[in-house]
C-alpha positions as CSV (number, residue, x, y, z in Angstrom):
1,M,58.3,10.7,-1.0
2,N,56.2,13.1,1.3
3,R,55.7,14.4,-3.2
4,R,54.6,11.3,-4.0
5,H,52.1,10.9,-1.2
6,L,50.6,14.4,-2.0
7,L,50.0,14.3,-4.9
8,A,48.5,10.9,-4.9
9,S,46.2,12.5,-1.5
10,A,45.2,15.9,-3.9
11,L,44.1,13.2,-6.3
12,A,41.9,11.3,-4.3
13,T,40.3,13.8,-2.6
14,P,38.3,14.7,-5.1
15,A,36.9,11.4,-5.8
16,L,35.7,11.5,-2.4
17,L,34.4,15.0,-2.0
18,P,31.4,15.2,-3.3
19,G,29.4,12.1,-0.7
20,L,31.0,13.2,2.3
21,A,30.0,16.9,1.4
22,A,26.0,16.0,0.7
23,A,26.3,14.1,3.8
24,Q,27.3,17.6,6.1
25,A,25.8,19.0,4.2
26,F,22.3,17.1,4.4
27,P,19.1,18.5,4.4
28,N,20.0,21.5,2.5
29,R,16.2,20.9,1.0
30,P,13.0,19.6,1.4
31,I,12.8,16.0,2.9
32,T,9.2,13.9,1.5
33,I,8.0,10.9,3.9
34,Q,5.4,8.5,1.8
35,I,2.5,7.5,3.5
36,S,0.5,4.0,2.9
37,F,-2.6,6.1,3.6
38,P,-5.2,8.4,1.9
39,A,-5.7,11.8,4.3
40,G,-8.0,11.8,7.2
41,G,-7.1,8.6,8.8
42,A,-4.6,8.2,12.1
43,T,-1.9,8.0,10.2
44,D,-2.4,10.8,7.9
45,V,-3.0,13.0,11.8
46,Q,0.0,11.4,13.2
47,M,2.3,11.7,10.5
48,R,1.7,15.5,9.5
49,S,1.4,16.2,13.4
50,F,5.5,14.7,13.1
51,A,6.5,16.4,9.9
52,E,5.7,19.5,11.8
53,A,8.0,19.0,14.5
54,A,10.7,17.4,12.2
55,T,10.8,20.5,10.2
56,R,11.6,22.2,12.8
57,A,13.6,19.4,14.3
58,M,15.9,20.0,11.0
59,G,15.3,23.5,9.9
60,Q,13.8,21.4,6.1
61,Q,10.4,21.2,5.8
62,V,9.2,17.9,5.8
63,I,7.1,16.9,3.4
64,I,3.6,13.9,4.0
65,E,3.1,13.2,0.2
66,N,-0.2,10.5,0.9
67,R,0.1,6.8,-1.7
68,P,-2.8,5.0,-0.5
69,G,-3.3,1.7,-2.9
70,G,-1.4,-1.6,-3.5
71,G,-2.9,-2.9,0.5
72,G,-0.1,-0.4,2.2
73,T,2.9,-1.2,0.3
74,L,3.5,1.6,-2.3
75,P,6.1,4.0,-0.7
76,A,8.0,1.0,0.0
77,A,7.7,-0.3,-3.4
78,N,8.9,3.1,-5.1
79,M,11.8,3.9,-2.9
80,R,13.6,1.0,-5.2
81,N,13.5,3.4,-7.8
82,A,14.2,6.6,-4.5
83,R,17.3,8.0,-4.6
84,P,19.1,6.5,-1.7
85,D,20.2,10.3,-0.9
86,G,17.8,10.6,2.1
87,Y,15.3,13.3,0.1
88,T,12.2,10.5,-0.2
89,L,11.6,9.1,2.9
90,A,8.3,5.4,3.0
91,Q,6.3,5.1,6.2
92,F,7.3,1.2,5.9
93,A,3.2,-0.3,6.2
94,L,3.6,-3.7,8.7
95,P,1.8,-5.0,5.2
96,A,5.5,-4.2,3.0
97,I,6.1,-6.5,5.3
98,R,3.9,-8.9,5.5
99,L,2.8,-8.8,1.6
100,P,5.9,-10.1,-0.3
101,F,4.8,-13.7,2.0
102,M,1.4,-13.0,0.0
103,Q,2.3,-12.3,-3.4
104,R,5.3,-11.8,-5.7
105,M,6.1,-8.5,-5.1
106,A,9.2,-5.9,-6.9
107,F,10.9,-5.7,-3.1
108,N,13.0,-8.0,-0.1
109,P,11.3,-6.9,3.1
110,R,14.8,-8.0,4.3
111,T,16.9,-6.5,2.6
112,D,15.7,-3.6,0.3
113,F,15.3,-0.9,2.7
114,T,17.3,1.7,5.3
115,P,15.8,1.3,8.6
116,I,15.7,4.8,10.0
117,I,13.7,4.7,13.1
118,H,10.4,3.2,14.6
119,V,7.2,5.6,15.1
120,T,4.4,3.8,16.7
121,G,1.6,1.3,16.1
122,Y,-2.4,2.0,15.6
123,L,-5.4,1.7,17.9
124,F,-7.2,-0.8,16.0
125,M,-11.1,-2.0,16.3
126,V,-14.1,-3.1,15.2
127,C,-16.6,-0.6,15.2
128,V,-20.1,0.1,14.2
129,R,-22.7,3.0,13.3
130,A,-24.4,4.1,16.3
131,G,-28.0,2.7,15.5
132,S,-26.6,-0.6,14.3
133,P,-28.1,-3.3,15.9
134,Y,-25.2,-5.0,17.0
135,Q,-24.4,-4.2,20.6
136,T,-21.7,-6.2,20.8
137,W,-19.2,-8.1,19.1
138,A,-21.0,-11.7,20.5
139,D,-24.2,-9.6,17.9
140,L,-22.5,-9.6,15.2
141,V,-21.1,-12.8,15.2
142,A,-24.4,-14.5,16.3
143,D,-26.1,-12.6,13.6
144,A,-23.1,-13.1,10.9
145,R,-24.3,-17.1,12.2
146,R,-27.2,-16.5,10.8
147,R,-27.3,-14.7,7.6
148,P,-24.0,-16.7,6.5
149,G,-21.6,-14.5,3.9
150,E,-24.2,-11.5,4.1
151,V,-22.2,-9.6,7.2
152,K,-20.2,-6.9,5.6
153,I,-17.0,-5.8,7.1
154,G,-15.5,-3.2,6.2
155,N,-11.4,-2.9,6.4
156,T,-8.3,0.1,5.4
157,G,-7.5,-2.1,2.6
158,A,-6.9,-5.6,1.3
159,N,-4.4,-7.6,2.7
160,G,-3.2,-4.6,5.3
161,T,-4.0,-5.5,9.4
162,P,-7.4,-5.1,9.9
163,H,-8.2,-7.4,7.2
164,L,-6.1,-10.5,7.8
165,T,-7.6,-9.4,11.5
166,L,-10.8,-10.0,10.9
167,I,-10.5,-12.9,8.5
168,E,-9.2,-14.7,11.2
169,L,-11.9,-13.6,14.0
170,A,-13.7,-14.9,11.4
171,A,-11.8,-18.4,11.1
172,R,-11.9,-19.1,14.8
173,E,-15.9,-18.0,14.8
174,R,-16.1,-20.8,12.2
175,I,-18.7,-17.5,10.8
176,E,-18.5,-15.7,6.7
177,V,-18.1,-12.3,6.4
178,L,-18.6,-10.5,3.3
179,H,-14.4,-8.3,3.7
180,V,-15.2,-5.3,2.1
181,P,-11.6,-3.6,1.3
182,F,-10.9,0.8,1.1
183,R,-8.0,2.4,0.4
184,G,-7.9,3.5,3.6
185,E,-9.9,4.7,7.3
186,G,-11.1,7.9,5.8
187,D,-12.6,5.7,3.0
188,A,-14.4,3.1,5.4
189,V,-15.4,5.5,8.0
190,P,-18.1,7.3,5.4
191,A,-19.0,4.0,4.1
192,L,-19.9,2.8,7.5
193,I,-21.7,6.1,8.4
194,G,-23.7,5.7,4.8
195,G,-24.7,1.9,6.1
196,H,-22.6,0.6,2.7
197,I,-20.9,-1.7,5.4
198,D,-22.4,-3.1,8.0
199,A,-19.3,-2.6,10.5
200,S,-15.5,-2.2,10.0
201,G,-12.0,-2.8,11.0
202,T,-10.8,0.5,11.5
203,G,-7.7,3.0,13.4
204,S,-8.4,5.4,16.1
205,G,-9.2,8.3,13.8
206,V,-12.3,7.4,14.6
207,L,-12.4,8.2,18.6
208,Q,-13.8,12.0,18.0
209,L,-16.6,10.2,16.3
210,I,-17.1,7.5,18.9
211,Q,-16.9,10.5,21.4
212,D,-19.6,12.5,19.0
213,G,-22.2,9.9,19.2
214,Q,-22.0,8.7,16.2
215,L,-20.1,5.2,15.7
216,R,-19.6,2.8,18.4
217,A,-16.5,0.4,19.3
218,L,-17.5,-3.8,19.5
219,N,-14.5,-4.5,20.3
220,V,-10.1,-2.9,20.7
221,W,-6.8,-5.0,20.1
222,P,-4.0,-4.2,21.7
223,R,-2.8,-5.9,25.4
224,N,-4.7,-3.4,27.4
225,R,-8.4,-1.6,27.3
226,S,-8.0,1.8,25.5
227,P,-7.8,4.9,28.1
228,K,-10.2,6.6,25.3
229,L,-13.0,3.5,25.3
230,P,-12.4,1.8,29.3
231,N,-15.6,0.1,28.4
232,V,-14.6,-1.8,25.2
233,P,-13.3,-5.5,26.1
234,T,-10.2,-6.2,23.6
235,L,-10.0,-9.1,22.0
236,L,-7.8,-11.0,25.1
237,E,-10.3,-10.4,27.4
238,L,-13.1,-11.6,24.4
239,G,-11.4,-15.1,24.4
240,Y,-9.4,-14.5,21.9
241,Q,-6.2,-16.1,23.3
242,D,-2.6,-14.5,21.6
243,M,-4.7,-11.9,19.5
244,V,-2.5,-8.6,20.0
245,V,-2.6,-6.4,17.3
246,T,-1.2,-3.0,16.8
247,S,0.9,-2.7,13.4
248,P,3.6,-0.4,14.1
249,Y,5.7,1.2,12.1
250,G,8.6,3.6,11.1
251,I,10.3,5.7,8.2
252,V,12.8,3.5,6.0
253,G,14.6,5.0,3.3
254,P,16.2,3.2,-0.2
255,Q,19.1,0.6,0.0
256,G,22.8,2.0,0.7
257,M,21.8,5.7,2.4
258,D,25.0,7.1,3.5
259,P,25.2,5.6,6.9
260,E,26.0,10.2,8.3
261,I,22.7,11.0,6.4
262,V,20.9,8.0,8.2
263,R,22.1,9.2,11.5
264,R,21.4,13.1,10.6
265,L,17.3,11.6,9.8
266,H,17.3,9.7,12.7
267,D,19.2,12.6,15.6
268,G,16.3,14.7,13.5
269,F,13.4,12.9,13.3
270,R,14.4,11.4,17.8
271,V,14.0,15.3,18.2
272,A,10.5,15.1,16.5
273,L,9.1,11.7,17.5
274,H,9.3,13.3,21.7
275,D,8.3,17.2,20.4
276,P,5.8,18.2,22.5
277,A,2.1,19.0,19.8
278,H,3.6,15.2,18.5
279,L,3.3,13.8,21.6
280,A,-0.1,15.5,22.0
281,T,-1.4,14.0,18.7
282,L,0.1,10.5,19.7
283,E,-2.1,11.0,22.9
284,R,-5.2,12.1,21.3
285,L,-5.0,9.1,18.9
286,D,-4.6,6.9,21.4
287,M,-1.2,6.1,20.2
288,P,2.1,4.9,21.8
289,L,5.7,5.9,21.3
290,E,7.5,3.1,20.1
291,Y,10.9,4.7,19.4
292,L,14.0,2.5,17.8
293,D,16.9,3.4,16.3
294,S,18.1,2.4,13.3
295,A,20.0,-0.4,14.4
296,A,17.2,-1.6,16.9
297,Y,14.5,-1.1,14.2
298,G,16.0,-3.5,12.0
299,R,16.3,-6.2,13.8
300,F,12.5,-6.0,14.6
301,I,12.1,-5.8,10.3
302,Q,14.0,-8.9,10.0
303,E,11.7,-10.2,13.2
304,T,8.1,-9.4,12.0
305,A,9.2,-9.7,8.6
306,N,9.9,-13.5,10.4
307,Y,6.5,-13.3,11.8
308,E,4.7,-12.5,9.2
309,E,5.7,-15.2,6.9
310,A,4.8,-18.1,9.6
311,R,1.6,-16.6,10.3
312,V,0.4,-16.1,6.1
313,K,1.3,-19.4,6.2
314,R,-1.2,-20.8,9.0
315,L,-3.4,-18.7,7.6
316,G,-3.4,-20.5,4.3
317,L,-3.1,-16.9,1.9
318,G,1.1,-17.8,1.6
319,L,2.6,-18.6,-2.2
């Protein structure tokens, strides 16, 4: 009986070893995180700082790969064909949760990903050129009433959070504006500075341009005023009840990842999240630290999917 048990154990062990060995050796080569927006914007700056800290924490290079387009969903969509080995991951931007309720997509945000860690959210705002006649948000709204469909407002991607928020603001004000989507903040801001659009919904990557006197913020979208922009009112202060918009995001992998690899990624990324250099980047961009572990982030994705599904139906944008 003992010999039979030993033989059975010996025969079974090789079948178990490859997956176990891979998890125990992880990571032994570079890890790539695809992000949803081009170089130059707040996402790119924050995630590259995070990747540098993660490289130090994990002992392997963590590479940021810009994958703009698709309304911020390309990294998530690419996880469908990625190996669930932990070496190809995605920034899970809010549009990747929202857009499947607006159009046919090849993935289900509730079931097709492995949550790893929640990271942060954006400081969003509406900006104009420093020389714009709009001194306040009320000035822009008044001009849009005088010139229906002529005021051009950019955003960081079709059906992204700035786009939908601007649609909702226009609906509440009963104004008609021309929404101009770009591939990200890095594309929208030069168009704004160049005078091709009148205003833009954008993120905190523009803070230095505001401080340098090239842009002016008309409003900000978090619950409280930004310490970097203490004189700029929030949407709540402007009378838009319940409008607090930060578009939080985290990091996910393909469906079916080994739990031990998920744990190792989470633990390394948690160290990187709290790395002093990364915290300084968050502070500079006025982006909050919003850590959630893998289980809590998974629950957050489910709750957010429920909220976004209801929201797009309320705006008449659902399937």
